[in-house]
C-alpha positions as CSV (number, residue, x, y, z in Angstrom):
1,X,-10.8,11.3,-45.8
2,X,-7.9,12.6,-43.1
3,X,-9.1,10.5,-40.7
4,X,-8.8,7.4,-42.9
5,X,-5.7,8.1,-43.8
6,X,-4.5,8.1,-40.3
7,X,-6.6,5.4,-38.7
8,X,-6.3,2.6,-41.6
9,X,-2.5,1.5,-41.2
10,X,-4.3,1.1,-37.6
11,X,-6.3,-0.6,-38.4
12,X,-4.9,-3.0,-39.9
13,X,-1.9,-3.0,-37.3
14,X,-4.9,-4.8,-34.9
15,X,-6.4,-7.2,-37.8
16,X,-2.8,-9.1,-38.1
17,X,-3.1,-9.7,-34.6
18,X,-6.1,-12.3,-35.4
19,X,-3.7,-13.8,-38.1
20,X,-1.7,-17.3,-37.1
21,X,1.2,-16.8,-36.5
22,X,2.8,-19.0,-39.4
23,X,0.9,-16.9,-41.7
24,X,3.7,-15.0,-42.1
25,X,3.5,-14.8,-46.4
26,X,0.2,-13.6,-45.6
27,X,0.8,-11.3,-43.4
28,X,3.4,-9.3,-45.3
29,X,1.0,-8.9,-48.9
30,X,-1.9,-7.9,-46.1
31,X,0.4,-5.3,-44.4
32,X,2.0,-3.8,-48.1
33,X,-2.2,-3.6,-49.3
34,X,-2.9,-0.8,-46.8
35,X,-0.1,0.7,-46.7
36,X,-0.7,1.0,-50.6
37,X,-4.2,2.1,-50.4
38,X,-3.5,4.2,-47.4
39,X,-1.3,5.9,-49.8
40,X,-3.7,5.8,-52.7
41,X,-6.1,7.9,-50.5
42,X,-3.6,10.1,-49.4
43,X,-3.2,11.2,-53.3
44,X,-6.7,12.0,-53.2
45,X,-5.9,14.8,-50.6
46,X,-3.2,15.7,-53.0
47,X,-5.5,15.8,-56.1
48,X,-7.8,18.1,-54.0
49,X,-6.2,20.3,-52.5
50,X,-6.7,23.7,-52.9
51,X,-3.1,25.6,-53.8
52,X,-4.8,28.7,-53.9
53,X,-5.8,28.9,-49.7
54,X,-3.7,29.2,-46.7
55,X,-6.3,27.6,-44.6
56,X,-6.5,24.0,-42.9
57,X,-8.3,22.0,-45.9
58,X,-10.0,18.7,-45.4
59,X,-10.5,19.8,-41.8
60,X,-12.2,17.1,-39.2
61,X,-13.9,18.1,-35.7
62,X,-15.1,15.9,-33.1
63,X,-15.4,16.8,-29.3
64,X,-13.3,14.0,-27.2
65,X,-13.0,15.0,-24.0
66,X,-14.8,18.6,-24.3
67,X,-15.1,19.3,-21.0
68,X,-11.2,19.9,-20.5
69,X,-11.5,22.1,-24.2
70,X,-10.2,18.7,-25.9
71,X,-11.2,17.7,-29.4
72,X,-10.2,15.2,-32.2
73,X,-9.4,17.9,-34.8
74,X,-7.1,17.7,-37.8
75,X,-6.6,19.1,-40.9
76,X,-4.2,19.5,-43.2
77,X,-2.2,22.6,-45.2
78,X,0.6,23.0,-47.4
79,X,3.1,22.2,-44.9
80,X,2.1,19.0,-43.8
81,X,0.2,17.7,-47.1
82,X,3.2,16.3,-48.4
83,X,5.1,15.4,-45.4
84,X,1.6,13.3,-45.4
85,X,2.1,12.1,-48.5
86,X,6.1,11.3,-47.8
87,X,4.8,9.2,-44.5
88,X,2.0,7.5,-46.8
89,X,4.9,6.9,-50.0
90,X,7.6,5.5,-47.5
91,X,6.1,2.8,-45.4
92,X,5.1,0.6,-48.2
93,X,8.4,1.0,-49.9
94,X,10.2,0.3,-46.5
95,X,7.6,-3.0,-46.0
96,X,8.5,-4.2,-49.2
97,X,12.4,-3.4,-48.8
98,X,11.6,-5.5,-45.6
99,X,10.5,-9.0,-47.2
100,X,13.2,-10.9,-45.9
101,X,12.6,-10.1,-42.2
102,X,12.3,-13.8,-41.1
103,X,11.7,-13.2,-36.7
104,X,8.6,-12.1,-35.8
105,X,6.8,-10.9,-38.9
106,X,3.4,-10.0,-37.8
107,X,4.8,-8.0,-35.0
108,X,7.5,-6.5,-37.1
109,X,4.8,-5.2,-39.4
110,X,2.1,-4.6,-36.8
111,X,4.5,-2.2,-35.0
112,X,5.6,-0.5,-38.4
113,X,1.6,0.1,-39.4
114,X,1.1,1.3,-35.8
115,X,4.2,3.6,-36.2
116,X,2.6,5.3,-39.8
117,X,-0.6,5.9,-37.3
118,X,1.2,7.9,-34.8
119,X,3.2,9.4,-37.9
120,X,0.2,10.8,-39.2
121,X,-1.6,11.9,-36.9
122,X,1.3,14.0,-35.2
123,X,1.4,15.7,-38.9
124,X,-2.3,16.6,-39.0
125,X,-3.0,17.4,-35.5
126,X,-5.0,20.8,-34.9
127,X,-5.0,19.9,-31.1
128,X,-2.2,19.8,-29.0
129,X,-3.4,17.5,-26.5
130,X,-3.8,15.4,-29.5
131,X,-0.5,16.2,-30.6
132,X,1.2,15.3,-27.8
133,X,-0.9,12.3,-27.3
134,X,0.1,11.2,-31.3
135,X,3.7,12.4,-31.1
136,X,3.8,9.6,-27.8
137,X,2.5,6.7,-30.2
138,X,5.4,7.6,-32.2
139,X,8.3,6.7,-29.7
140,X,6.6,3.2,-28.7
141,X,6.8,1.2,-32.3
142,X,10.4,3.1,-33.0
143,X,11.7,1.7,-29.5
144,X,10.4,-1.8,-30.1
145,X,11.5,-2.1,-33.8
146,X,14.7,-1.1,-32.3
147,X,15.0,-3.2,-29.8
148,X,13.9,-5.9,-31.2
149,X,14.7,-6.5,-34.2
150,X,17.9,-4.3,-34.6
151,X,21.6,-5.1,-34.4
152,X,23.8,-6.5,-31.2
153,X,23.9,-3.1,-29.0
154,X,20.1,-2.1,-30.0
155,X,18.8,-2.8,-26.6
156,X,21.1,0.6,-25.1
157,X,20.2,2.3,-28.7
158,X,16.0,1.6,-28.2
159,X,16.9,3.2,-24.4
160,X,19.3,6.0,-25.5
161,X,16.3,6.9,-27.8
162,X,13.4,6.7,-26.1
163,X,15.1,8.2,-22.8
164,X,16.2,11.5,-24.7
165,X,12.8,12.0,-26.8
166,X,10.6,11.1,-23.5
167,X,12.7,14.0,-21.4
168,X,11.9,16.6,-24.5
169,X,8.3,15.4,-24.5
170,X,7.9,16.2,-20.8
171,X,9.3,19.4,-20.8
172,X,6.5,20.1,-23.8
173,X,3.6,18.2,-22.0
174,X,4.3,21.0,-19.4
175,X,4.4,24.3,-21.5
176,X,1.0,23.0,-23.8
177,X,-0.4,22.5,-19.9
178,X,0.1,26.3,-19.4
179,X,-0.9,27.2,-22.8
180,X,-4.4,25.9,-22.1
181,X,-4.2,27.9,-18.4
182,X,-3.0,31.3,-19.9
183,X,-5.8,30.4,-22.5
184,X,-8.2,30.4,-19.5
185,X,-6.4,33.3,-17.9
186,X,-7.0,35.6,-21.3
187,X,-10.5,34.4,-22.7
188,X,-12.2,31.8,-19.5
189,X,-11.9,28.8,-21.3
190,X,-9.5,25.9,-21.2
191,X,-8.9,25.0,-25.0
192,X,-6.0,22.7,-26.7
193,X,-7.0,24.6,-29.5
194,X,-3.8,25.3,-31.9
195,X,-5.6,28.5,-33.8
196,X,-7.2,29.5,-31.1
197,X,-3.8,29.5,-29.1
198,X,-2.1,30.9,-32.1
199,X,-4.3,34.7,-30.4
200,X,-2.7,34.3,-27.1
201,X,-0.6,37.4,-25.9
202,X,2.3,35.8,-24.2
203,X,4.1,38.1,-22.5
204,X,8.3,38.2,-24.0
205,X,9.5,36.8,-20.6
206,X,7.2,33.1,-20.6
207,X,7.4,33.1,-24.0
208,X,11.3,32.4,-23.4
209,X,10.6,29.9,-21.3
210,X,8.0,28.1,-23.3
211,X,9.6,28.2,-26.4
212,X,12.6,26.9,-24.1
213,X,10.1,23.6,-23.7
214,X,9.0,23.0,-27.0
215,X,12.5,23.6,-29.0
216,X,14.4,21.0,-26.6
217,X,11.4,18.3,-27.4
218,X,11.8,19.4,-31.1
219,X,16.0,19.7,-31.3
220,X,16.1,16.6,-29.8
221,X,13.9,15.0,-33.0
222,X,15.6,17.2,-35.2
223,X,18.1,16.1,-34.4
224,X,20.5,19.6,-33.4
225,X,24.0,20.1,-32.4
226,X,24.8,19.1,-29.9
227,X,21.4,17.1,-28.9
228,X,22.5,14.4,-31.4
229,X,24.0,12.2,-29.9
230,X,21.6,9.5,-29.7
231,X,20.6,9.3,-33.4
232,X,24.1,7.5,-34.5
233,X,23.4,4.9,-32.1
234,X,19.8,4.4,-33.2
235,X,20.1,4.2,-36.8
236,X,23.2,2.0,-36.6
237,X,21.4,-0.6,-34.6
238,X,18.0,-0.1,-35.9
239,X,16.9,-2.4,-39.1
240,X,16.9,-1.2,-42.3
241,X,13.0,-0.1,-42.6
242,X,13.3,1.5,-39.1
243,X,16.2,3.6,-39.9
244,X,14.1,4.7,-43.4
245,X,11.5,5.4,-41.7
246,X,13.7,7.5,-38.3
247,X,15.9,9.8,-41.3
248,X,12.9,10.0,-43.9
249,X,9.9,11.0,-41.3
250,X,10.5,11.0,-37.5
251,X,13.3,13.7,-37.7
252,X,11.3,15.7,-39.6
253,X,8.5,15.8,-36.9
254,X,11.3,17.9,-34.9
255,X,12.1,20.1,-37.9
256,X,7.9,20.0,-38.8
257,X,7.5,21.2,-34.3
258,X,9.3,24.4,-35.0
259,X,7.3,25.2,-37.9
260,X,4.0,24.8,-36.5
261,X,4.1,25.4,-33.0
262,X,7.5,26.9,-31.6
263,X,7.2,29.7,-34.3
264,X,3.9,31.1,-34.5
265,X,2.7,30.1,-30.4
266,X,6.5,32.4,-29.3
267,X,7.2,34.6,-31.9
268,X,9.1,36.7,-30.3
269,X,11.6,34.0,-27.9
270,X,12.3,32.4,-31.6
271,X,13.2,35.9,-32.6
272,X,15.6,35.8,-30.1
273,X,17.1,32.2,-30.4
274,X,17.8,33.6,-34.1
275,X,21.0,33.6,-33.5
276,X,21.7,30.7,-31.2
277,X,19.6,28.3,-33.2
278,X,21.8,29.7,-36.6
279,X,24.7,28.9,-34.6
280,X,23.9,25.7,-33.7
281,X,22.5,24.8,-37.0
282,X,25.9,25.6,-38.7
283,X,27.7,23.6,-36.2
284,X,25.8,20.5,-36.9
285,X,26.4,21.3,-40.7
286,X,30.0,21.6,-40.4
287,X,30.6,18.9,-37.7
288,X,28.2,16.0,-38.9
289,X,29.7,16.3,-42.3
290,X,33.1,16.3,-41.0
291,X,32.5,13.5,-38.4
292,X,30.8,11.8,-41.9
293,X,34.2,12.1,-43.7
294,X,36.1,9.7,-41.0
295,X,33.6,7.0,-40.4
296,X,35.1,3.6,-41.6
297,X,30.6,2.1,-41.4
298,X,28.7,3.0,-44.6
299,X,25.7,3.3,-42.0
300,X,27.1,5.8,-39.5
301,X,28.5,8.0,-42.5
302,X,24.9,8.4,-43.8
303,X,23.5,8.8,-40.1
304,X,26.1,12.1,-39.5
305,X,25.3,12.9,-42.8
306,X,21.9,13.0,-41.8
307,X,23.0,15.8,-38.6
308,X,24.7,17.5,-41.4
309,X,21.8,17.9,-43.6
310,X,18.9,19.0,-41.4
311,X,21.2,22.0,-40.2
312,X,20.6,23.5,-43.2
313,X,16.7,22.7,-42.6
314,X,17.1,24.2,-39.2
315,X,18.7,27.2,-41.2
316,X,16.9,27.7,-43.3
317,X,13.5,27.9,-41.5
318,X,15.0,30.4,-39.0
319,X,15.9,32.8,-41.7
320,X,12.1,33.7,-41.6
321,X,12.2,34.3,-45.2
322,X,9.6,32.9,-48.0
323,X,12.7,31.3,-49.7
324,X,14.5,29.6,-46.5
325,X,11.1,28.4,-45.0
326,X,10.0,27.2,-48.4
327,X,13.3,25.7,-48.7
328,X,13.4,24.1,-45.3
329,X,10.2,22.3,-46.2
330,X,11.5,21.1,-49.6
331,X,15.0,20.3,-47.5
332,X,13.0,17.6,-45.5
333,X,11.1,15.9,-48.2
334,X,14.6,15.9,-50.4
335,X,16.4,14.6,-47.1
336,X,13.1,12.2,-46.7
337,X,13.8,10.7,-49.8
338,X,17.5,10.7,-50.4
339,X,18.7,9.8,-47.1
340,X,16.2,7.0,-46.6
341,X,17.4,5.7,-50.8
342,X,21.1,5.5,-49.0
343,X,20.0,3.6,-46.1
344,X,18.1,0.9,-47.8
345,X,21.1,0.8,-49.9
346,X,23.6,0.2,-47.0
347,X,20.9,-2.4,-46.1
348,X,21.4,-4.3,-49.2
349,X,25.1,-5.1,-49.2
350,X,25.0,-5.7,-45.6
351,X,22.3,-8.2,-46.0
352,X,24.8,-10.1,-48.1
353,X,28.0,-9.3,-46.9
354,X,27.3,-9.4,-43.0
355,X,29.2,-6.2,-42.5
356,X,29.4,-2.2,-43.6
357,X,32.6,-1.4,-42.6
358,X,33.6,0.8,-46.0
359,X,36.9,-0.8,-46.5
360,X,35.2,-4.5,-47.4
361,X,34.2,-3.5,-50.2
362,X,35.2,-2.0,-53.6
363,X,35.3,-2.2,-57.2
364,X,31.2,-3.0,-57.0
365,X,30.5,-1.4,-60.1
366,X,32.0,-4.4,-62.0
367,X,29.8,-7.0,-60.1
368,X,27.0,-5.4,-59.4
369,X,26.0,-2.7,-61.9
370,X,22.6,-2.1,-61.4
371,X,23.1,-2.0,-57.8
372,X,25.9,0.6,-58.9
373,X,24.0,2.6,-60.9
374,X,21.0,3.6,-58.6
375,X,23.9,4.6,-55.8
376,X,25.3,6.8,-57.4
377,X,22.0,8.6,-59.0
378,X,21.4,8.8,-54.6
379,X,24.4,9.9,-53.9
380,X,24.2,12.9,-56.5
381,X,20.9,13.7,-54.9
382,X,22.1,14.0,-51.3
383,X,25.2,15.9,-52.5
384,X,22.5,18.3,-54.7
385,X,23.5,17.9,-58.2
386,X,21.8,20.1,-60.7
387,X,18.6,18.3,-61.6
388,X,17.9,15.9,-58.9
389,X,16.2,17.5,-55.4
390,X,18.8,18.3,-53.8
391,X,19.7,20.9,-55.4
392,X,16.2,22.7,-55.4
393,X,16.3,22.8,-51.7
394,X,19.6,23.9,-50.9
395,X,19.3,26.5,-54.0
396,X,16.5,28.2,-51.9
397,X,18.0,28.0,-47.9
398,X,21.1,29.4,-49.3
399,X,18.9,32.4,-51.0
400,X,17.0,33.0,-47.7
401,X,20.2,32.5,-45.5
402,X,21.8,34.7,-46.9
403,X,19.6,37.2,-47.7
404,X,18.8,36.5,-43.5
405,X,22.9,36.5,-42.1
406,X,25.2,36.3,-44.8
407,X,28.0,35.1,-42.3
408,X,25.7,31.7,-41.6
409,X,25.3,31.3,-45.3
410,X,28.9,31.4,-45.8
411,X,30.0,29.1,-42.9
412,X,26.8,26.8,-44.1
413,X,28.3,26.6,-48.0
414,X,31.3,24.8,-46.9
415,X,29.2,22.0,-45.3
416,X,27.8,21.6,-49.1
417,X,31.6,21.4,-50.0
418,X,32.1,19.2,-47.4
419,X,28.9,16.7,-48.1
420,X,30.6,16.1,-51.8
421,X,33.7,15.7,-50.8
422,X,32.7,12.5,-48.2
423,X,29.7,11.1,-50.2
424,X,32.2,10.7,-53.6
425,X,35.1,9.1,-51.4
426,X,32.7,7.0,-49.8
427,X,31.1,5.8,-53.3
428,X,35.1,6.2,-55.3
429,X,35.7,3.6,-51.9
430,X,32.9,1.3,-52.3
431,X,32.2,1.4,-56.0
432,X,34.9,1.8,-57.7
433,X,38.7,0.3,-57.6
434,X,39.4,-2.7,-58.2
435,X,37.1,-5.9,-57.0
436,X,40.1,-7.2,-54.7
437,X,37.6,-9.2,-52.2
438,X,36.6,-12.7,-52.7
439,X,33.6,-12.4,-51.0
440,X,32.1,-9.5,-53.2
441,X,33.2,-12.1,-56.3
442,X,29.8,-13.6,-55.2
443,X,27.8,-10.7,-54.8
444,X,24.3,-10.6,-56.4
445,X,23.3,-7.5,-58.2
446,X,19.4,-6.2,-57.0
447,X,16.6,-8.5,-57.3
448,X,13.6,-7.2,-59.0
449,X,12.1,-6.9,-56.0
450,X,14.5,-5.2,-55.1
451,X,14.7,-2.7,-58.0
452,X,10.7,-1.9,-57.3
453,X,11.7,-0.9,-53.9
454,X,14.0,2.1,-55.9
455,X,12.5,2.9,-58.4
456,X,9.8,5.1,-57.1
457,X,12.0,6.9,-55.2
458,X,14.5,7.4,-58.6
459,X,11.7,8.9,-60.0
460,X,10.6,11.0,-57.3
461,X,14.4,12.8,-57.2
462,X,14.4,13.6,-60.7
463,X,10.3,15.1,-60.7
464,X,11.4,17.1,-58.2
465,X,14.4,18.1,-59.6
466,X,13.5,18.8,-62.6
467,X,9.9,20.7,-62.3
468,X,9.6,21.7,-58.6
469,X,7.1,24.4,-59.0
470,X,4.0,22.0,-58.3
471,X,5.3,21.5,-55.1
472,X,6.3,25.0,-53.5
473,X,3.2,26.1,-55.3
474,X,1.4,24.1,-52.7
475,X,3.2,25.6,-49.7
476,X,3.5,29.2,-50.8
477,X,0.3,30.3,-49.3
478,X,0.5,28.1,-46.1
479,X,4.2,29.2,-45.7
480,X,3.3,33.2,-46.4
481,X,0.8,32.6,-43.9
482,X,2.8,30.8,-40.9
483,X,5.6,33.8,-41.4
484,X,2.6,36.7,-41.5
485,X,1.4,35.2,-38.1
486,X,4.8,35.2,-36.6
487,X,5.1,39.0,-37.7
488,X,2.1,40.2,-37.0
489,X,2.1,39.0,-33.6
490,X,5.5,40.1,-32.6
491,X,4.2,43.6,-34.0
492,X,1.4,43.3,-30.7
493,X,2.5,41.0,-28.2
494,X,3.1,44.2,-25.9
495,X,-0.2,44.9,-26.2
496,X,-2.6,44.5,-23.1
497,X,-4.3,41.3,-23.2
498,X,-7.7,41.2,-23.2
499,X,-10.6,41.8,-20.0
500,X,-10.7,38.4,-18.8
501,X,-14.7,37.3,-19.1
502,X,-16.8,36.4,-16.1
503,X,-18.3,33.7,-16.6
504,X,-21.4,33.8,-14.7
505,X,-23.0,30.3,-13.0
506,X,-25.8,29.0,-13.5
């Protein structure tokens, strides 16, 4: 079932290449249909997931390059389950929202479906080599989506995005190869099996170097301050669909990477990095909020709000307790839904007015009441109003962070207040007031297709805000197992490694 979810979009992308160039409507319907089928199959993972188990489920393992210990090895646990669902959920939403794309439609759909395969593969890979392959596969489609369908500075933004992420990726590759070498030294065999690599005994000094290599790659992707400078350019220049997927899923690859790889593989180094990561996260929360507050461009405002929101995710994760990590995972989902919806809302007015300047708007409530209502719920979700999804994640994170470090929690709270200030101020300037601009008097409200794009997002905001238990229950065991693995490895890391097994030559 997992492989079907991963590769169905890729198969559809290949089939798209055989369609005639002029059959754009058919290509759109075909891509959307496949994305919806992929989402339905992924719901099977949710339905059949056993929340009483912490182990990986739906595991599939096939030898790939067996001579080097490389396998096609995938599975899902309570941490990756909802990120997989978030991905399969957002892709059809984005394809429906991109219905008006008129240039190179087939290629646009091809790259989106290819990107979906890369993202899903990275989320379920249990072999580090396989993870790295999917990690790289993600970069190419996003590079083209920004570079071909982006704004005026799209080439600059696409190259900056690619260079930043590739530099981090190469260091991670070196660290992955060194882990395989270490396994060979300790157990007499080369493997990239993540669960076996969890058992490696690595000295504290070596852990620090390896953690740094992984952490740099993931910190760029998050993006953690001060590695965030590629993000505003990429978000602003990307087409609306690209911005939604970038914020909704791709940024989560960094936070997911920390939780799945960097923390359990290098627990002592991760503990040693807590003060640094917490300090950078708090700076990111406050810095992102302050910079967002002064942005004249709607899309840049939302982009900098991502820097602030993901600082909370990192802060909760490095609290190293169940509340903080659960809040962190929950906030990954919230950010994907709420910020994705905000980018879609910005895209709606940009398509009509071809400007994102806040000063160009005002009084839209009278002209576009449906748009203004959906914008209101989404904005309140983003600032964490009780009853909506953002509140649950932020509450759990703050609970965990105050238990771990009261000062970090106290500073982070200011980010919550600043977030409410810049979001409410932005909403007031765009939606309320008099409708003075003559151009805005010609604006049309949301079409039925556009409403259909936002309805599932609004339903999830309410569902996750009012009834979070089904989500948290499925995450709990896997989070506890990850934290237990980190603590157990920290306790035994100084123990003597097992004797090297000598393999007799035949």
